[in-house]
C-alpha positions in Angstrom: -3.9 7.5 7.4 -0.4 7.7 5.8 2.9 6.3 6.9 6.2 7.8 5.7 9.9 6.7 5.9 13.1 8.0 4.5 15.8 5.8 3.0 19.3 6.2 1.6 18.8 5.9 -2.1 22.4 5.1 -3.1 22.9 4.5 -6.7 19.3 3.7 -7.5 16.6 6.0 -8.8 13.1 6.6 -7.5 11.8 5.1 -10.7 13.8 1.9 -10.1 12.4 1.6 -6.6 8.9 2.4 -8.0 9.1 -0.4 -10.5 10.1 -2.8 -7.7 7.1 -1.6 -5.7 4.9 -2.2 -8.7 6.2 -5.8 -9.0 5.7 -6.4 -5.3 2.1 -5.2 -5.3 1.3 -7.2 -8.5 2.6 -10.2 -6.6 0.0 -9.5 -3.9 -2.8 -9.8 -6.5 -3.4 -6.1 -6.9 -4.0 -4.1 -10.1 -1.1 -1.6 -10.3 -0.4 1.7 -12.1 2.8 3.6 -11.9 3.6 7.2 -12.9 7.1 8.7 -13.3 6.8 12.5 -12.9 9.1 15.4 -12.2 8.3 15.3 -8.5 9.1 11.6 -8.1 7.3 8.3 -8.7 3.7 7.4 -7.8 2.3 3.9 -7.6 -1.4 3.3 -7.1 -2.8 -0.2 -6.5 -6.2 -1.7 -5.7 -7.9 -5.0 -5.6 -9.4 -6.0 -8.9 -13.2 -6.1 -8.9 -13.4 -9.6 -10.4 -14.9 -12.7 -8.8 -15.4 -12.6 -5.0 -13.3 -9.5 -4.7 -16.2 -7.3 -5.8 -18.0 -8.5 -2.7 -15.0 -8.0 -0.5 -15.2 -4.2 -0.7 -18.7 -4.3 0.8 -17.3 -6.5 3.7 -14.3 -4.2 4.3 -11.8 -6.7 3.0 -10.6 -4.8 -0.1 -7.2 -3.3 -0.4 -6.2 0.0 -1.8 -2.8 1.7 -1.5 -0.9 4.7 -2.9 2.9 4.9 -2.7 4.8 8.2 -3.3 8.5 7.9 -3.9 10.1 11.4 -3.6 13.8 12.1 -3.9 14.6 14.8 -1.4 18.2 15.6 -2.2 21.3 14.4 -0.5 20.7 10.9 -1.8 17.6 10.4 0.2 14.2 8.9 -0.8 11.1 9.7 1.1 8.5 6.9 0.8 4.9 7.8 1.8 2.2 5.1 1.8 -1.4 6.1 1.9 -3.9 3.5 2.8 -7.2 3.7 0.9 -10.5 2.5 2.4 -9.3 2.9 6.0 -12.2 5.0 7.2 -14.9 2.8 5.6 -13.5 -0.2 7.6 -14.0 1.8 10.8 -17.5 2.8 9.7 -18.4 -0.7 8.6 -17.1 -2.0 12.0 -19.4 0.4 13.9 -22.4 -0.6 11.8 -21.4 -4.3 12.3 -21.4 -3.9 16.1 -24.8 -2.2 16.0 -26.3 -4.8 13.7 -24.6 -8.1 14.3 -21.4 -8.7 16.2 -19.7 -11.2 13.8 -20.0 -8.6 11.1 -17.8 -6.3 13.2 -14.9 -8.8 12.8 -14.8 -8.7 9.0 -13.7 -5.0 8.7 -11.2 -5.6 11.4 -9.7 -8.4 9.4 -9.5 -6.1 6.4 -7.7 -3.4 8.4 -5.2 -6.0 9.7 -4.6 -7.2 6.1 -4.1 -3.6 5.1 -1.6 -2.9 7.8 0.3 -6.1 7.0 0.5 -5.0 3.4 2.1 -1.7 4.3 4.6 -3.4 6.6 5.5 -5.9 4.0 5.9 -3.1 1.4 8.3 -1.2 3.6 10.3 -4.4 4.2 10.4 -5.0 0.4 11.7 -1.5 -0.2 14.4 -1.8 2.4 15.6 -5.2 1.0 15.7 -3.8 -2.5 17.7 -0.7 -1.5 20.2 -2.8 0.5 20.7 -5.1 -2.5 21.1 -2.2 -4.8 23.7 -0.6 -2.7 25.7 -3.8 -2.3 
């Protein structure tokens, strides 16, 4: 499942916005990699498999996200956010209902965290772009 929004880029570049996205995601405790290419900027982030987080992916609580920042001309920036691990949360929830009802809640919590992360990410981009244009 992907979400996409278009913003007025102003005087900033896709790479500058991409670096801010990287900082934001690192602040959320994710391992982040960014790539500046001819088609725009790509950021990939995931939860580090250290400590209890390695068990979180089996419970449907891990986070994985991919952000594409694509300048589309006319000073616009298209931001597409792809959420990783979405389908396995649904599958884990179905298995949880069949096996044990409380287990069904865990993947749902993971899905809510994932949706909140995407919403917070878009808010962060909007704030950064507004500050950059001021």
